[in-house]
C-alpha positions as CSV (number, residue, x, y, z in Angstrom):
1,M,179.9,14.7,41.4
2,N,177.4,15.9,44.3
3,Y,173.4,14.6,43.6
4,N,171.1,16.9,45.7
5,L,168.5,14.0,45.9
6,K,166.5,15.6,48.7
7,K,165.1,18.0,46.3
8,Y,163.1,15.4,44.6
9,E,162.1,13.2,47.5
10,S,158.1,14.6,47.4
11,E,157.8,14.4,43.8
12,I,159.1,11.2,43.4
13,R,156.9,9.6,46.7
14,K,153.7,11.5,45.3
15,R,154.8,9.5,41.8
16,I,155.5,6.0,43.3
17,G,153.4,6.0,46.7
18,E,154.3,6.0,50.3
19,K,155.1,2.1,50.5
20,R,156.9,2.1,47.3
21,F,159.1,5.1,48.8
22,L,159.9,3.3,51.9
23,H,160.9,0.7,49.7
24,T,163.3,2.7,48.1
25,I,165.1,4.0,51.2
26,R,165.8,0.5,52.3
27,V,166.8,-0.3,48.4
28,R,169.1,3.2,48.8
29,D,170.6,2.0,52.3
30,T,171.2,-1.6,51.5
31,S,173.1,-0.2,48.2
32,I,175.1,1.9,50.2
33,E,176.2,-1.2,52.7
34,L,176.7,-3.3,49.8
35,A,178.9,-0.5,48.3
36,K,181.0,-0.5,51.3
37,I,182.0,-4.0,51.4
38,Y,182.7,-4.2,47.8
39,H,184.9,-0.6,47.6
40,V,182.1,0.8,45.1
41,D,181.5,4.5,45.0
42,V,178.9,5.0,48.0
43,E,177.7,8.1,46.3
44,K,176.9,6.4,43.4
45,A,175.6,3.1,45.0
46,E,173.1,6.3,46.8
47,V,171.7,7.7,43.6
48,A,171.3,4.6,41.8
49,G,169.6,2.7,44.8
50,F,167.4,6.0,45.6
51,L,166.5,6.0,41.9
52,H,166.0,2.9,41.0
53,D,162.3,2.9,41.3
54,C,161.4,6.5,40.6
55,A,159.1,5.6,37.4
56,K,157.7,2.6,39.3
57,I,154.3,3.5,38.4
58,K,151.6,1.5,40.2
59,D,149.1,1.7,36.9
60,K,149.9,0.0,34.0
61,G,148.1,2.4,31.8
62,C,149.7,5.5,33.3
63,L,153.0,3.5,33.1
64,I,152.5,3.0,29.4
65,K,151.4,6.5,28.6
66,K,154.4,7.7,30.4
67,A,156.7,5.5,28.4
68,K,155.5,7.0,25.4
69,E,155.0,10.7,26.7
70,N,158.7,10.4,27.2
71,G,160.0,8.3,24.0
72,L,160.6,5.4,25.7
73,L,160.6,3.0,22.7
74,L,158.1,0.1,24.2
75,T,160.2,-3.3,22.7
76,R,158.3,-6.7,22.7
77,E,159.7,-8.0,26.1
78,M,158.3,-4.9,27.3
79,Q,154.6,-5.8,26.4
80,K,155.0,-8.9,27.0
81,A,156.6,-8.4,30.6
82,P,155.3,-4.5,31.8
83,Q,156.9,-4.8,35.1
84,I,160.2,-4.1,33.6
85,I,159.1,-0.9,31.7
86,H,159.7,1.0,35.1
87,S,163.4,0.3,35.4
88,Y,164.4,1.4,31.6
89,L,161.8,4.4,32.0
90,G,163.5,4.7,35.8
91,A,167.3,5.6,33.5
92,L,165.0,8.0,31.4
93,F,163.8,10.0,34.3
94,A,166.9,9.6,35.9
95,N,168.8,11.6,33.5
96,K,166.3,13.8,31.7
97,F,164.5,15.0,34.8
98,Y,167.2,14.4,38.0
99,G,170.3,15.3,35.6
100,I,172.0,11.8,36.3
101,E,174.4,11.6,33.2
102,D,176.5,9.1,34.9
103,E,176.5,5.5,32.3
104,D,176.9,3.6,35.3
105,I,174.0,5.1,37.2
106,L,171.7,4.9,34.5
107,N,172.4,1.2,33.8
108,A,172.6,0.1,37.3
109,I,168.9,1.2,37.3
110,A,167.9,0.3,33.7
111,Y,168.7,-3.3,34.7
112,H,167.8,-3.9,38.4
113,T,164.6,-5.9,37.2
114,T,166.3,-7.9,34.4
115,G,170.3,-8.4,34.6
116,R,172.4,-8.8,32.3
117,A,175.5,-10.4,31.4
118,N,178.6,-8.5,32.8
119,M,177.0,-6.4,35.4
120,S,179.4,-3.5,36.4
121,D,179.6,-3.9,40.3
122,L,177.3,-0.7,41.1
123,E,174.8,-2.7,38.5
124,K,175.0,-5.9,40.6
125,I,174.3,-3.9,44.1
126,I,171.3,-2.3,42.7
127,F,170.0,-5.4,41.3
128,L,170.8,-7.1,44.8
129,A,170.1,-4.4,47.0
130,D,166.3,-4.7,45.5
131,Y,166.0,-8.0,45.6
132,I,167.5,-8.4,49.3
133,E,166.2,-5.1,51.1
134,P,165.3,-5.7,54.7
135,M,161.5,-5.9,54.1
136,R,161.8,-8.7,51.7
137,N,160.6,-12.2,52.9
138,F,160.3,-15.3,50.7
139,D,162.1,-18.8,50.4
140,G,165.8,-18.0,49.6
141,V,166.1,-14.4,50.8
142,E,168.1,-15.2,54.1
143,K,170.6,-17.3,51.7
144,A,171.0,-14.4,49.3
145,R,171.5,-11.9,52.0
146,E,174.4,-13.9,53.1
147,L,175.8,-14.6,48.9
148,A,175.6,-10.8,49.3
149,K,178.2,-9.7,51.4
150,K,180.3,-12.4,50.3
151,D,180.4,-12.6,46.4
152,L,178.7,-10.6,44.2
153,D,178.7,-13.0,42.0
154,A,177.4,-15.8,43.5
155,A,174.3,-13.8,44.6
156,M,173.3,-12.8,41.5
157,Y,173.6,-16.4,40.3
158,F,171.6,-17.3,42.8
159,A,168.9,-14.7,42.7
160,L,168.7,-14.9,39.3
161,N,168.0,-18.9,39.5
162,N,165.5,-17.6,42.2
163,T,163.9,-15.3,39.8
164,L,163.8,-17.6,36.8
165,K,161.8,-20.1,39.4
166,F,159.4,-17.9,40.6
167,L,158.5,-16.9,36.8
168,V,158.2,-20.5,35.7
169,E,156.2,-21.0,38.4
170,R,153.6,-18.8,37.7
171,D,153.9,-19.1,34.1
172,R,155.2,-15.9,33.5
173,Y,156.8,-14.6,30.5
174,I,160.5,-14.2,31.0
175,V,162.7,-11.9,29.5
176,P,165.6,-13.6,27.6
177,M,168.0,-10.6,29.0
178,T,167.4,-12.4,32.3
179,V,168.0,-16.3,31.1
180,L,171.4,-14.5,29.6
181,A,172.3,-13.0,33.0
182,R,171.5,-16.0,34.5
183,N,173.8,-18.3,32.3
184,F,176.3,-15.9,32.4
185,Y,176.7,-15.9,36.4
186,K,176.5,-19.6,36.3
187,E,179.8,-19.6,34.1
188,I,181.5,-17.3,36.6
189,D,179.9,-19.4,39.4
190,T,181.1,-22.9,38.4
């Protein structure tokens, strides 16, 4: 299928801001790179990478308003961890406004923040591309980049573990799906 993302660029850039848009371009490029390594459909990786943050609205009130306007059910987890809302809203936007019907692309967008057990290779690629894009700078990012190019499951386990440590250190609410994802990839990795 041929997706014409160029026509949505200015709308998305306006919604998410220039800084986040540049991040989006880096994630798209990293997604393409990983898709080539793992023989995953490059076009799907490009689309999912480009749209992964299409609903990343900085203002929390506006984000929640957009979620409600577009019929997104705000779960208890979303209310306790509002930073995950944009993922699910992004999948909804991708379908509703950008005509994306491919379930794998929509899932890659929806789960790029929380992860989940038994992700498809495309879902893992988008999760990891967001995590390791070239401007990311945190303890462990180099190891995550190395792993992402060698073993998607080992990279997922490392990234999820690192994310959980980060959340615990800051005493943040942890979405159960992320813990389940970490445990799933621990079983595979060991």
